[in-house]
N, C-alpha and C positions, 0 to 999 in steps of 0.2 A: 601172604594170605591166599588161601585156596579159593577156587571158584565157589565151593560150598559156603565158605565164610563170607564171600562177597554177597551171596544171595540172601543171607540172613543178618548181615551186619547192621541193618537199620532197626531191627527189632529183636536183638538177641536177649533183651530183657523187656518183657511186656508189663505194662502197668494198667490196672483196671480197678475202678472203684465199685465197691459193694456197700451201699449206705456209707457209713463212716469208716469203712475199712479199705485200705489200699492193698491190693494183691499184686505182688511183684513175682513174675514167672520167668525163671531162667528158660530161654527158648532156643536151644540148639538140640532138638530131639535127635537129629541124625548123628550127633556126636555125644549122645547121652548127657547133654547139657554140660559138657566140659567147659571149664572156665578159662578162656583165653583172654588176651588183652582187651578186645572190644567188650567182652562181657564184664570184666572188672571195672572198666571205665563207666559203662552204662549203668551197672548196678550201683556204683557209688553215686552217680548223678541221681538216679531214681530214689535211692535212700535219702539223700539230702532233700530232695523235693518233698518226699512224704513226711520226713521229720520236721520240716519247716512249715508244713501246711496245717494251720489250726483246725481245719475241717476234717483232717485225718486223725482219728482217735485210736486206730490200731493198724498194724502192718502185718500182712501174711506173706511169707517167702516160700515159694514152691518151685517145682520144675515141670516142664512140659513132657508129654509123651510117656508118662508112667515111671519116670526116673527123676529123683531129686537132682543129683549131680554126680558125675564120675570124677569130679575133682579137677585139678589143674590140667590144662591141655598139654600133654607131653610133647605133642608134635611141634608146639610153638616154643619149646624150651631148648631145642638142640643148639649147641654152640653158644649159649648165652654167657657173656662175660659177667664178672661180679657186679659191675655197675648196672648192667641190664637186669640182673636178678633183683637188685635193690629197687630199680624202677618198676619191675613187675609187682613187687610186694607192696609198694607204696599205696596204690588204690585199695588193695585188699585190707591193709592195716587201717586205712581211714574208714572203710566200710564197717569193719569189725568194731571200731571205736564208736561209730554212730549207733550200731545195733545195741551195744552194751550200755551206752550212756544217754542216748536220746530220751526225751520224755515220753515217747510213744511205745506202747507194748508191741513187741515183735514176736510173731509166732511162726515156727517152721512147720510146714506140712510136707511130710516125707513119704513118698511112694517109691517103691523099687529100691534102688541103691543110693546111699549117701556115702561117697568114698573120698578119701583124701581131704582136699580143701572143702568139699561138700560137707563132710562131717564138721569141719571147723565152723562153717557158716551156720549149720544147724545148732551146734552146741552153744554158740554165743547168744542165741535167741532166748527170749524170756520163757518160752514154752515150746516144747517139741511134740507135735502130734505125729505118730508113726503108723502107717498102715501095718496090719498084722503080718504081712508077708515082706515087709521092708527089711533091709539089712544095712549095717554100718561097718565100714572097714577103713582103717587109717594105717595101712601097711606101707608107710613112706619108706621103710627100710628095704622093701622089695624093689624100689627104683633108685635107691642110693641117696635119698634125701631125708631131711628131718621134718617133722610136722611143722606146718606154718599156719597162718591165719589165727594165731592166738590159741591153738588147740592145746599147747603145753600148759596154758593157764586155765582154760575153761574146762577141759576134760577132768583133771584131778578134782576140781571143785564140784563137778557133777557126780563123779563116780568113785572118788577116792584114789589115792596114789597107786595102790596095788592093781586095781582094775584098769586104771589108765595105762599102766605098764603092759598089761595083757594086750592092749590094742596097739600101743605105740612102740613097744620094744619087741613083742613077739608077733605082732601083725595079725592077731586073731580077728576074724569076722564075727560080729555080734548081731544075731537075729533080733527082730523087733521085740519079742517077748522078753528076751534077756536084757535088751536095752532098757525096757520099761522097769524090769526088776532092779537094775542097778542105778537107775536115775538118768541115763542118757536120753531116754524118751520119757516124757511126762504123762502122756496118755496114748492109748491105742485106738485105732479105728478100723473098720472092715476094709479089705482091699478096695482101692478106688475111691474111698470116702474120706481120706485124710484132709483134703481141702475143705469139704463140707464141715467136718468136725472143727477145723481151725477157724472157719468163718463163724460158727456158733460161739466159740470161745472168744473170738475177737469182738463179737457183738456184746458179750458180757463185759469185757474190758472197756469197750467204748462207752458203756453206761456209767462208768465211775468218774469221779471228779478228775479231770485231766491234770490239773496242777498237783494234786495229791499223788497221782500215779507217777508223774515226772519226778517229784521229790523222792519217792521211794526208789526209783531206778537210780537216781544220782547217788543216794546213800548206799544202795547195794553195790554199786560200782566201786565204792570206797571200802568195801567190807574187808579188804586185806590190810587196811591201815590199823593202827592201834585203837583200842577201845576209847581212849581219851580223845583222839582226833575224831573218831566217829561220833562220839557224844557231842562234841563241839559243833560238828557239821549238822547233826540232827537238831540241835537247839536252834540254829539259824534257819534251817528249812521250816521247822514248825512255827517259829515266830513269824515268818513271812506268810505262811498259810493261814494263820489266825486272822489276818486282815483281808482275806479274799472274799469276794461275793459268793464263791462256791461253798466256802465254809458256812456262811450265813444261810445259804440255801439248804445245805445239808442239815443244819440244826433245825431249820423250819420244817423240812420234810420229815425228819424224825419225830418232831413234836406233833405233826399233823397226820402221821401214819400214812404217808403217800410216797410215791417214787420221786426222788430228787431230779431236778432238771438242771444239770450242770452246763455252764457256758465257758469254762476255762478262763475265768477272770476273778 
């Protein structure tokens, strides 16, 4: 670990609450928020905390210093044996699974560059807000690696197989407007305003019934299964939701023409 790493090891991922939204900020701006082992472990820990906190109704993932993330920290990969590589990937894989399957909506706010593993973390989020001057690049082939962090699963789902190959096989950089056109980014914001836009969207998500949102995320995470299995899972989720206080509140609010006050029970 370098001296620079020592200096920021305590807060390489910052967590801050904005009403019911937890903002997680990758915080190694001097390294363009490259994701080394301390970042992986801290991000996993903060995602677990946020996902398990009933007061947190939405999560925003962003980066400090005008950059989302330069991806995996190549300096920390030199000489890694296969067993060490597996250990490096373990916390990333757990973090990706949390983002994809936890009951809390997760929104990526992308400024500057999202590269390599940074693209993977953004693509698995439920919504990607990109600044209009942001760019996405997943040129793992330029460093002799294959895409990780689940990108071989999430990217084709977002943009289709052909466009995924443009990024993963040919290494093409995708500017924000193109990312929006193909579905890698879900919305655009003026430069420097991606976090503000993500917080607005998070507030919208936080106003919805949390148990309902959680059920939708669980079912969407099973979308690669057969229709038969998906319908079976849908039946069980819906049956459970019918007995919740939030469903009763939703019905009452609809009948009374008022905003619902959901409590997650």
